[in-house]
C-alpha positions in Angstrom: 9.4 11.9 15.3 5.7 12.7 16.0 3.4 11.2 14.0 -0.5 13.1 12.8 -3.3 11.2 14.9 -4.6 8.7 12.9 -1.3 8.4 10.7 0.5 5.1 10.6 4.3 4.6 9.6 4.8 1.7 7.1 7.5 0.8 4.3 6.5 -1.5 1.2 7.6 -1.2 -2.4 6.6 0.6 -5.2 5.9 -1.5 -8.1 8.1 -0.7 -11.0 7.5 -0.5 -14.8 4.7 1.6 -14.3 4.5 5.6 -13.7 5.4 6.8 -10.5 1.9 7.7 -10.2 0.5 4.5 -11.1 2.6 2.9 -9.0 2.0 4.9 -6.1 -2.1 4.7 -7.1 -1.6 0.7 -6.8 0.2 1.0 -3.4 -2.5 3.4 -1.7 -5.4 1.1 -2.7 -3.8 -1.9 -1.6 -3.2 -0.6 1.5 -6.9 1.6 1.5 -4.7 4.9 1.9 -6.2 8.5 1.5 -2.8 10.6 2.3 0.7 9.4 2.3 4.3 10.3 2.7 6.8 8.0 1.3 10.6 8.8 0.9 12.4 7.1 -1.7 16.0 6.3 -2.2 18.0 5.0 -5.3 15.4 4.4 -7.3 16.0 3.9 -11.4 13.6 5.4 -13.6 13.0 6.0 -17.4 11.3 8.4 -19.2 9.9 6.8 -22.6 7.7 9.0 -25.3 4.8 7.4 -26.0 3.7 4.9 -23.5 0.3 5.4 -22.0 0.4 6.4 -18.3 -0.9 2.5 -17.3 1.3 0.4 -19.9 4.6 -1.5 -18.6 7.8 -0.6 -19.8 8.2 -2.3 -23.2 11.2 -5.5 -23.4 13.6 -3.8 -25.5 14.4 -0.4 -25.0 15.4 2.2 -28.1 14.2 5.1 -27.4 14.7 6.8 -24.3 16.1 8.4 -20.6 17.2 6.5 -18.0 18.3 8.0 -14.8 18.5 7.6 -10.8 16.5 9.2 -8.2 19.0 9.9 -5.3 16.5 10.8 -2.6 12.8 11.8 -3.3 10.3 12.7 -0.5 6.6 12.6 -2.0 3.1 13.3 -0.9 0.1 11.4 -2.5 -3.3 13.1 -1.8 -6.3 10.3 -3.1 -9.2 12.0 -2.6 -11.3 8.6 -2.9 -11.0 5.1 -3.9 -11.2 5.4 -7.2 -9.2 8.4 -7.3 -5.7 9.0 -8.9 -3.1 10.5 -6.5 -1.7 14.0 -6.5 1.6 13.3 -5.9 3.9 16.7 -5.2 7.6 16.3 -3.7 11.0 17.7 -3.9 14.3 15.7 -4.2 17.8 14.4 -6.2 18.2 12.7 -9.3 20.4 12.7 -12.3 20.4 11.3 -15.7 22.6 8.8 -17.4 22.5 10.4 -20.9 22.2 14.2 -21.7 18.4 15.5 -21.8 17.8 19.3 -22.6 15.2 19.3 -20.1 16.7 18.0 -16.5 13.6 17.7 -14.6 11.3 14.9 -13.3 8.8 14.3 -16.2 5.0 14.3 -14.4 4.9 10.6 -16.4 7.8 8.9 -15.0 8.6 5.4 -14.5 9.9 3.3 -12.0 12.3 1.1 -13.7 12.5 -1.5 -10.9 10.2 -2.4 -7.8 11.4 0.8 -5.2 11.4 0.3 -1.2 10.6 3.6 0.6 9.7 4.5 4.1 6.7 6.1 4.8 3.5 7.5 6.6 -0.3 6.9 5.6 -4.0 8.0 6.5 -6.2 4.8 5.5 -9.3 5.5 4.2 -11.2 2.8 6.5 -8.7 2.9 9.6 -7.7 -0.6 9.4 -4.3 -1.1 10.7 -1.3 -2.1 8.2 0.3 -4.4 8.3 3.4 -3.2 6.6 3.7 -0.9 10.3 6.9 0.1 11.6 8.0 2.0 14.2 8.0 6.0 13.6 11.5 6.5 15.2 12.5 4.4 12.1 11.8 7.4 10.0 13.8 9.5 11.7 16.7 8.7 9.7 14.8 9.3 6.3 13.3 12.8 6.9 17.2 13.9 8.2 18.8 12.7 5.2 16.2 13.9 2.6 16.2 17.4 5.1 20.2 17.4 4.2 19.8 17.4 -0.3 21.7 19.9 -1.1 20.6 19.6 -4.6 16.5 18.9 -4.5 14.0 20.1 -7.1 10.3 20.2 -7.2 8.5 17.6 -8.9 4.7 17.7 -9.3 2.1 14.5 -10.6 
């Protein structure tokens, strides 16, 4: 696998209980990243109406939908250190209950922390403490390319 100049392969965990966008923002801030490509596998998600983007999931779930991201390739761009990232991706997911709209909402929440591998560009050029060899990403890229029912996602 060829990694863009200045990009560094790494692995980490996205925090659970917040929107995917907020979890990616927190991760990018931790690593001082302005751009990242992520591969997520088997990430439980929840869609609960009425929660603000930075509010955690309530302890008791009465109204909402649960689902699972089977595999998601996600590109995140954060123009500046205080900016929210823009997320663009494609992948497979499923809902455990029937829904009229099977799309993954822009404000989807991770129900649990999710492990991922990815490549990131740092704002400051510092080395990433969770760096991995680029070859470790090759398997993730091949698996994502083989997903037959991939759908688009943006947030």
